[in-house]
NUDO-410935 format. One record per residue (C-alpha): x, z, y; residue number from 1; residue in three letters. Coordinates in nm, 3 decimals. Each point is the difference from the previous one (the first is absolute). Example, Ala and Ser with C-alpha at 12.3 -4.5 7.8 and 13.67 -1.06 7.14 Angstrom:
<pts>
{c1 = 1.230	c3 = 0.780	c2 = -0.450	resi = 1	resn = ALA} .
{c1 = 0.137	c3 = -0.066	c2 = 0.344	resi = 2	resn = SER} .
</pts>
This chain:
<pts>
{c1 = -7.213	c3 = -11.148	c2 = -9.492	resi = 1	resn = MET} .
{c1 = 0.293	c3 = 0.046	c2 = 0.238	resi = 2	resn = ASP} .
{c1 = 0.106	c3 = 0.332	c2 = 0.150	resi = 3	resn = THR} .
{c1 = -0.172	c3 = -0.051	c2 = 0.336	resi = 4	resn = GLU} .
{c1 = -0.329	c3 = -0.086	c2 = -0.169	resi = 5	resn = ALA} .
{c1 = 0.030	c3 = 0.307	c2 = -0.225	resi = 6	resn = LYS} .
{c1 = 0.078	c3 = 0.216	c2 = 0.301	resi = 7	resn = LEU} .
{c1 = -0.305	c3 = -0.117	c2 = 0.189	resi = 8	resn = ASN} .
{c1 = -0.232	c3 = 0.035	c2 = -0.302	resi = 9	resn = THR} .
{c1 = 0.127	c3 = 0.341	c2 = -0.106	resi = 10	resn = LEU} .
{c1 = 0.037	c3 = 0.127	c2 = 0.356	resi = 11	resn = GLY} .
{c1 = -0.365	c3 = -0.077	c2 = 0.062	resi = 12	resn = GLU} .
{c1 = -0.090	c3 = 0.208	c2 = -0.303	resi = 13	resn = GLY} .
{c1 = 0.177	c3 = 0.313	c2 = 0.130	resi = 14	resn = ALA} .
{c1 = -0.068	c3 = -0.018	c2 = 0.372	resi = 15	resn = VAL} .
{c1 = -0.285	c3 = 0.252	c2 = 0.019	resi = 16	resn = TYR} .
{c1 = 0.160	c3 = 0.272	c2 = -0.213	resi = 17	resn = ASP} .
{c1 = 0.069	c3 = 0.309	c2 = 0.210	resi = 18	resn = VAL} .
{c1 = 0.363	c3 = 0.106	c2 = 0.009	resi = 19	resn = THR} .
{c1 = -0.001	c3 = 0.314	c2 = 0.218	resi = 20	resn = GLU} .
{c1 = -0.255	c3 = 0.268	c2 = 0.094	resi = 21	resn = PRO} .
{c1 = -0.178	c3 = -0.069	c2 = 0.330	resi = 22	resn = HIS} .
{c1 = 0.174	c3 = -0.334	c2 = 0.034	resi = 23	resn = GLU} .
{c1 = -0.116	c3 = -0.278	c2 = 0.228	resi = 24	resn = ALA} .
{c1 = 0.032	c3 = -0.324	c2 = -0.193	resi = 25	resn = VAL} .
{c1 = 0.022	c3 = -0.342	c2 = 0.158	resi = 26	resn = GLN} .
{c1 = 0.030	c3 = -0.238	c2 = -0.295	resi = 27	resn = PRO} .
{c1 = 0.170	c3 = -0.339	c2 = 0.019	resi = 28	resn = ARG} .
{c1 = 0.139	c3 = 0.030	c2 = 0.350	resi = 29	resn = VAL} .
{c1 = 0.179	c3 = -0.306	c2 = 0.136	resi = 30	resn = GLY} .
{c1 = 0.115	c3 = -0.308	c2 = -0.181	resi = 31	resn = ALA} .
{c1 = 0.120	c3 = 0.185	c2 = -0.311	resi = 32	resn = GLU} .
{c1 = -0.327	c3 = 0.079	c2 = -0.175	resi = 33	resn = GLU} .
{c1 = 0.161	c3 = 0.204	c2 = -0.277	resi = 34	resn = HIS} .
{c1 = 0.147	c3 = 0.257	c2 = 0.244	resi = 35	resn = ILE} .
{c1 = -0.216	c3 = 0.288	c2 = 0.119	resi = 36	resn = THR} .
{c1 = 0.072	c3 = 0.219	c2 = 0.301	resi = 37	resn = ARG} .
{c1 = -0.106	c3 = 0.355	c2 = -0.074	resi = 38	resn = VAL} .
{c1 = -0.030	c3 = 0.252	c2 = 0.284	resi = 39	resn = ALA} .
{c1 = 0.061	c3 = 0.356	c2 = -0.113	resi = 40	resn = THR} .
{c1 = 0.068	c3 = 0.298	c2 = 0.226	resi = 41	resn = HIS} .
{c1 = 0.079	c3 = -0.222	c2 = 0.296	resi = 42	resn = GLY} .
{c1 = 0.251	c3 = -0.219	c2 = -0.183	resi = 43	resn = CYS} .
{c1 = -0.043	c3 = -0.352	c2 = -0.132	resi = 44	resn = VAL} .
{c1 = 0.140	c3 = -0.096	c2 = -0.339	resi = 45	resn = THR} .
{c1 = 0.007	c3 = -0.357	c2 = -0.124	resi = 46	resn = ARG} .
{c1 = -0.089	c3 = 0.000	c2 = -0.369	resi = 47	resn = LEU} .
{c1 = 0.015	c3 = -0.269	c2 = -0.261	resi = 48	resn = LEU} .
{c1 = -0.330	c3 = 0.095	c2 = -0.159	resi = 49	resn = LYS} .
{c1 = -0.039	c3 = -0.190	c2 = -0.324	resi = 50	resn = VAL} .
{c1 = -0.125	c3 = -0.002	c2 = -0.359	resi = 51	resn = LEU} .
{c1 = 0.226	c3 = -0.044	c2 = -0.300	resi = 52	resn = MET} .
{c1 = -0.278	c3 = -0.210	c2 = -0.152	resi = 53	resn = THR} .
{c1 = -0.368	c3 = -0.062	c2 = 0.066	resi = 54	resn = ASN} .
{c1 = -0.073	c3 = -0.053	c2 = -0.368	resi = 55	resn = VAL} .
{c1 = -0.216	c3 = 0.287	c2 = -0.124	resi = 56	resn = CYS} .
{c1 = -0.201	c3 = 0.082	c2 = -0.310	resi = 57	resn = HIS} .
{c1 = -0.221	c3 = 0.249	c2 = 0.184	resi = 58	resn = ASN} .
{c1 = -0.344	c3 = -0.095	c2 = 0.128	resi = 59	resn = ASP} .
{c1 = -0.036	c3 = 0.213	c2 = 0.317	resi = 60	resn = CYS} .
{c1 = -0.298	c3 = -0.145	c2 = 0.183	resi = 61	resn = GLY} .
{c1 = 0.143	c3 = 0.020	c2 = 0.354	resi = 62	resn = TYR} .
{c1 = 0.332	c3 = -0.167	c2 = -0.086	resi = 63	resn = CYS} .
{c1 = 0.067	c3 = -0.361	c2 = 0.092	resi = 64	resn = ALA} .
{c1 = 0.248	c3 = -0.025	c2 = -0.289	resi = 65	resn = PHE} .
{c1 = -0.207	c3 = 0.160	c2 = -0.276	resi = 66	resn = ARG} .
{c1 = -0.005	c3 = -0.143	c2 = -0.350	resi = 67	resn = ALA} .
{c1 = -0.221	c3 = -0.307	c2 = -0.018	resi = 68	resn = GLY} .
{c1 = 0.022	c3 = -0.072	c2 = 0.373	resi = 69	resn = LYS} .
{c1 = 0.079	c3 = -0.359	c2 = 0.086	resi = 70	resn = ASP} .
{c1 = 0.302	c3 = 0.035	c2 = 0.225	resi = 71	resn = CYS} .
{c1 = 0.359	c3 = -0.113	c2 = 0.032	resi = 72	resn = ARG} .
{c1 = 0.224	c3 = 0.210	c2 = -0.227	resi = 73	resn = ARG} .
{c1 = 0.368	c3 = 0.073	c2 = 0.059	resi = 74	resn = ALA} .
{c1 = 0.273	c3 = 0.246	c2 = -0.087	resi = 75	resn = GLY} .
{c1 = 0.361	c3 = 0.084	c2 = 0.083	resi = 76	resn = PHE} .
{c1 = 0.283	c3 = 0.084	c2 = -0.234	resi = 77	resn = THR} .
{c1 = 0.191	c3 = 0.312	c2 = 0.107	resi = 78	resn = PRO} .
{c1 = 0.293	c3 = -0.218	c2 = 0.104	resi = 79	resn = GLU} .
{c1 = -0.220	c3 = -0.230	c2 = 0.209	resi = 80	resn = GLU} .
{c1 = -0.169	c3 = 0.285	c2 = 0.183	resi = 81	resn = LEU} .
{c1 = 0.326	c3 = 0.184	c2 = 0.063	resi = 82	resn = ALA} .
{c1 = 0.168	c3 = -0.313	c2 = 0.134	resi = 83	resn = ALA} .
{c1 = -0.299	c3 = -0.078	c2 = 0.222	resi = 84	resn = THR} .
{c1 = -0.006	c3 = 0.349	c2 = 0.150	resi = 85	resn = PHE} .
{c1 = 0.377	c3 = 0.006	c2 = 0.048	resi = 86	resn = GLU} .
{c1 = -0.009	c3 = -0.334	c2 = 0.179	resi = 87	resn = ASP} .
{c1 = -0.272	c3 = 0.117	c2 = 0.240	resi = 88	resn = LEU} .
{c1 = 0.179	c3 = 0.330	c2 = 0.058	resi = 89	resn = HIS} .
{c1 = 0.335	c3 = -0.165	c2 = 0.068	resi = 90	resn = HIS} .
{c1 = -0.172	c3 = -0.230	c2 = 0.248	resi = 91	resn = ARG} .
{c1 = -0.139	c3 = 0.310	c2 = 0.178	resi = 92	resn = ASP} .
{c1 = -0.358	c3 = -0.101	c2 = -0.071	resi = 93	resn = MET} .
{c1 = -0.105	c3 = 0.308	c2 = -0.199	resi = 94	resn = VAL} .
{c1 = 0.096	c3 = 0.367	c2 = -0.005	resi = 95	resn = ASP} .
{c1 = -0.165	c3 = 0.111	c2 = -0.323	resi = 96	resn = GLY} .
{c1 = -0.182	c3 = -0.095	c2 = -0.319	resi = 97	resn = LEU} .
{c1 = -0.349	c3 = 0.081	c2 = -0.124	resi = 98	resn = PHE} .
{c1 = -0.041	c3 = -0.112	c2 = -0.361	resi = 99	resn = LEU} .
{c1 = -0.326	c3 = 0.001	c2 = -0.192	resi = 100	resn = SER} .
{c1 = -0.131	c3 = -0.220	c2 = -0.279	resi = 101	resn = SER} .
{c1 = -0.276	c3 = -0.117	c2 = -0.223	resi = 102	resn = GLY} .
{c1 = 0.029	c3 = 0.133	c2 = -0.353	resi = 103	resn = LEU} .
{c1 = 0.078	c3 = -0.331	c2 = -0.170	resi = 104	resn = GLY} .
{c1 = -0.061	c3 = 0.007	c2 = -0.374	resi = 105	resn = ASP} .
{c1 = 0.225	c3 = 0.305	c2 = -0.052	resi = 106	resn = ARG} .
{c1 = 0.016	c3 = 0.260	c2 = 0.280	resi = 107	resn = PRO} .
{c1 = 0.316	c3 = 0.159	c2 = -0.144	resi = 108	resn = VAL} .
{c1 = 0.182	c3 = -0.335	c2 = 0.020	resi = 109	resn = LYS} .
{c1 = -0.117	c3 = -0.060	c2 = 0.360	resi = 110	resn = VAL} .
{c1 = 0.104	c3 = 0.351	c2 = 0.103	resi = 111	resn = MET} .
{c1 = 0.340	c3 = -0.062	c2 = -0.159	resi = 112	resn = ASP} .
{c1 = 0.032	c3 = -0.316	c2 = 0.210	resi = 113	resn = ASP} .
{c1 = -0.089	c3 = 0.188	c2 = 0.319	resi = 114	resn = MET} .
{c1 = 0.256	c3 = 0.270	c2 = -0.074	resi = 115	resn = LEU} .
{c1 = 0.262	c3 = -0.260	c2 = -0.089	resi = 116	resn = ALA} .
{c1 = -0.048	c3 = -0.181	c2 = 0.333	resi = 117	resn = ALA} .
{c1 = 0.049	c3 = 0.322	c2 = 0.197	resi = 118	resn = VAL} .
{c1 = 0.298	c3 = 0.097	c2 = -0.216	resi = 119	resn = GLU} .
{c1 = 0.166	c3 = -0.329	c2 = 0.094	resi = 120	resn = ILE} .
{c1 = -0.038	c3 = 0.048	c2 = 0.375	resi = 121	resn = VAL} .
{c1 = 0.113	c3 = 0.363	c2 = -0.023	resi = 122	resn = ARG} .
{c1 = 0.301	c3 = -0.104	c2 = -0.207	resi = 123	resn = ARG} .
{c1 = 0.084	c3 = -0.258	c2 = 0.265	resi = 124	resn = HIS} .
{c1 = 0.017	c3 = 0.271	c2 = 0.265	resi = 125	resn = GLY} .
{c1 = -0.348	c3 = 0.008	c2 = 0.156	resi = 126	resn = TYR} .
{c1 = -0.086	c3 = 0.360	c2 = 0.097	resi = 127	resn = GLU} .
{c1 = -0.313	c3 = -0.061	c2 = 0.206	resi = 128	resn = GLY} .
{c1 = -0.370	c3 = 0.064	c2 = -0.054	resi = 129	resn = TYR} .
{c1 = -0.167	c3 = -0.092	c2 = -0.329	resi = 130	resn = VAL} .
{c1 = -0.361	c3 = 0.077	c2 = -0.093	resi = 131	resn = HIS} .
{c1 = -0.077	c3 = -0.057	c2 = -0.369	resi = 132	resn = LEU} .
{c1 = -0.349	c3 = -0.008	c2 = -0.142	resi = 133	resn = LYS} .
{c1 = -0.046	c3 = 0.167	c2 = -0.339	resi = 134	resn = VAL} .
{c1 = -0.205	c3 = -0.217	c2 = -0.234	resi = 135	resn = LEU} .
{c1 = -0.282	c3 = 0.120	c2 = -0.225	resi = 136	resn = PRO} .
{c1 = 0.135	c3 = -0.035	c2 = -0.354	resi = 137	resn = GLY} .
{c1 = 0.362	c3 = 0.072	c2 = 0.087	resi = 138	resn = CYS} .
{c1 = 0.207	c3 = 0.267	c2 = -0.177	resi = 139	resn = GLU} .
{c1 = 0.102	c3 = 0.341	c2 = 0.132	resi = 140	resn = GLU} .
{c1 = 0.369	c3 = -0.093	c2 = -0.016	resi = 141	resn = SER} .
{c1 = -0.075	c3 = -0.293	c2 = 0.232	resi = 142	resn = GLN} .
{c1 = -0.166	c3 = 0.234	c2 = 0.251	resi = 143	resn = VAL} .
{c1 = 0.310	c3 = 0.218	c2 = -0.006	resi = 144	resn = ARG} .
{c1 = 0.221	c3 = -0.303	c2 = 0.061	resi = 145	resn = ARG} .
{c1 = -0.224	c3 = -0.116	c2 = 0.285	resi = 146	resn = ALA} .
{c1 = 0.045	c3 = 0.343	c2 = 0.162	resi = 147	resn = ALA} .
{c1 = 0.377	c3 = -0.038	c2 = -0.026	resi = 148	resn = GLU} .
{c1 = 0.001	c3 = -0.348	c2 = 0.157	resi = 149	resn = LEU} .
{c1 = -0.275	c3 = 0.019	c2 = 0.259	resi = 150	resn = GLY} .
{c1 = -0.060	c3 = 0.188	c2 = 0.323	resi = 151	resn = ASP} .
{c1 = -0.371	c3 = 0.008	c2 = -0.080	resi = 152	resn = ARG} .
{c1 = -0.198	c3 = -0.060	c2 = -0.317	resi = 153	resn = ILE} .
{c1 = -0.376	c3 = -0.023	c2 = -0.030	resi = 154	resn = SER} .
{c1 = -0.295	c3 = -0.107	c2 = -0.211	resi = 155	resn = ILE} .
{c1 = -0.339	c3 = -0.132	c2 = 0.105	resi = 156	resn = ASN} .
{c1 = -0.313	c3 = 0.209	c2 = -0.056	resi = 157	resn = LEU} .
{c1 = -0.277	c3 = -0.257	c2 = 0.007	resi = 158	resn = GLU} .
{c1 = -0.298	c3 = 0.233	c2 = -0.046	resi = 159	resn = ALA} .
{c1 = -0.083	c3 = 0.373	c2 = 0.027	resi = 160	resn = PRO} .
{c1 = -0.138	c3 = 0.047	c2 = -0.353	resi = 161	resn = THR} .
{c1 = 0.009	c3 = -0.158	c2 = -0.345	resi = 162	resn = GLU} .
{c1 = -0.357	c3 = -0.115	c2 = 0.053	resi = 163	resn = LYS} .
{c1 = 0.091	c3 = -0.185	c2 = 0.320	resi = 164	resn = HIS} .
{c1 = 0.311	c3 = -0.148	c2 = -0.160	resi = 165	resn = LEU} .
{c1 = -0.214	c3 = -0.136	c2 = -0.284	resi = 166	resn = ALA} .
{c1 = -0.189	c3 = -0.208	c2 = 0.258	resi = 167	resn = ARG} .
{c1 = 0.327	c3 = -0.161	c2 = 0.098	resi = 168	resn = LEU} .
{c1 = 0.171	c3 = -0.053	c2 = -0.331	resi = 169	resn = SER} .
{c1 = -0.072	c3 = 0.013	c2 = -0.370	resi = 170	resn = GLN} .
{c1 = 0.375	c3 = 0.009	c2 = -0.069	resi = 171	resn = ALA} .
{c1 = 0.117	c3 = 0.306	c2 = 0.196	resi = 172	resn = LYS} .
{c1 = -0.022	c3 = 0.362	c2 = -0.103	resi = 173	resn = ASN} .
{c1 = 0.005	c3 = 0.247	c2 = 0.288	resi = 174	resn = MET} .
{c1 = 0.167	c3 = 0.286	c2 = -0.188	resi = 175	resn = ARG} .
{c1 = 0.257	c3 = -0.199	c2 = -0.198	resi = 176	resn = GLN} .
{c1 = 0.085	c3 = -0.283	c2 = 0.239	resi = 177	resn = ASP} .
{c1 = -0.014	c3 = 0.176	c2 = 0.338	resi = 178	resn = ILE} .
{c1 = -0.022	c3 = 0.381	c2 = -0.008	resi = 179	resn = LEU} .
{c1 = 0.271	c3 = 0.036	c2 = -0.262	resi = 180	resn = GLN} .
{c1 = 0.237	c3 = -0.214	c2 = 0.205	resi = 181	resn = ARG} .
{c1 = -0.080	c3 = 0.198	c2 = 0.314	resi = 182	resn = MET} .
{c1 = 0.116	c3 = 0.307	c2 = -0.191	resi = 183	resn = GLN} .
{c1 = 0.316	c3 = -0.181	c2 = -0.111	resi = 184	resn = TRP} .
{c1 = 0.071	c3 = -0.099	c2 = 0.362	resi = 185	resn = ILE} .
{c1 = -0.039	c3 = 0.359	c2 = 0.120	resi = 186	resn = LYS} .
{c1 = 0.240	c3 = 0.118	c2 = -0.268	resi = 187	resn = LYS} .
{c1 = 0.251	c3 = -0.283	c2 = 0.052	resi = 188	resn = ALA} .
{c1 = 0.049	c3 = 0.053	c2 = 0.374	resi = 189	resn = ILE} .
{c1 = 0.072	c3 = 0.373	c2 = -0.027	resi = 190	resn = GLN} .
{c1 = 0.353	c3 = 0.066	c2 = 0.120	resi = 191	resn = GLY} .
{c1 = 0.049	c3 = -0.356	c2 = 0.129	resi = 192	resn = THR} .
{c1 = -0.005	c3 = -0.159	c2 = 0.346	resi = 193	resn = ARG} .
{c1 = -0.292	c3 = -0.218	c2 = -0.110	resi = 194	resn = THR} .
{c1 = -0.356	c3 = 0.067	c2 = 0.111	resi = 195	resn = ASP} .
{c1 = -0.330	c3 = -0.130	c2 = -0.130	resi = 196	resn = SER} .
{c1 = -0.335	c3 = -0.133	c2 = 0.115	resi = 197	resn = ALA} .
{c1 = -0.331	c3 = -0.095	c2 = -0.154	resi = 198	resn = THR} .
{c1 = -0.190	c3 = -0.295	c2 = 0.140	resi = 199	resn = GLN} .
{c1 = -0.376	c3 = 0.037	c2 = -0.031	resi = 200	resn = PHE} .
{c1 = -0.199	c3 = -0.322	c2 = -0.004	resi = 201	resn = VAL} .
{c1 = -0.297	c3 = 0.081	c2 = 0.224	resi = 202	resn = VAL} .
{c1 = -0.322	c3 = -0.163	c2 = -0.117	resi = 203	resn = GLY} .
{c1 = 0.163	c3 = -0.168	c2 = -0.294	resi = 204	resn = GLY} .
{c1 = -0.270	c3 = 0.108	c2 = -0.241	resi = 205	resn = ALA} .
{c1 = -0.281	c3 = -0.140	c2 = 0.216	resi = 206	resn = ALA} .
{c1 = -0.121	c3 = -0.309	c2 = -0.182	resi = 207	resn = ARG} .
{c1 = -0.101	c3 = -0.171	c2 = 0.319	resi = 208	resn = GLN} .
{c1 = 0.361	c3 = -0.023	c2 = 0.125	resi = 209	resn = ILE} .
{c1 = 0.164	c3 = -0.110	c2 = -0.324	resi = 210	resn = ALA} .
{c1 = 0.182	c3 = -0.329	c2 = 0.050	resi = 211	resn = ILE} .
{c1 = -0.168	c3 = -0.278	c2 = -0.192	resi = 212	resn = SER} .
</pts>
């Protein structure tokens, strides 16, 4: 799969993630479907909103890329993603990066790839906005590194209780996979310029809306 095909596939997977509180999102504006214009506090930011990979071993019922789902799979290397973002930025097509991901087979490896991609663009002189998602299954040291590299870090909270989460996924553990990492995020951003957010998936545990 070439870069443009990866960008379209993985951009589609990230387009509805929320990047800022109270934001107004208009996904896939214009000819470039992988670029999202996000209106926050009266300003418009053009984000490359993309997944590192849409391969995932989790089985979350609402997710179009869950394990076992028949869909087109793709993934970037850190170098590919960094080069793609830098090209779009140099062409004045995007102002910032929002990077999320499926968990792949090994969440720690995928989180390493996400961090490596951002490290490359920072090393090459990019000082603009980066929002990094924290993956369930990642390590605390990776959360700390995400707080050093990003302007915002966040994790998704798919359900309000363990009971509701169990309706969505047999693989996820609320306390270990989500709440623990929320605590790590809170600790990691103390004394930094980075802030945090938690995206709540409204209605995700309702069986009638799960994507089949």
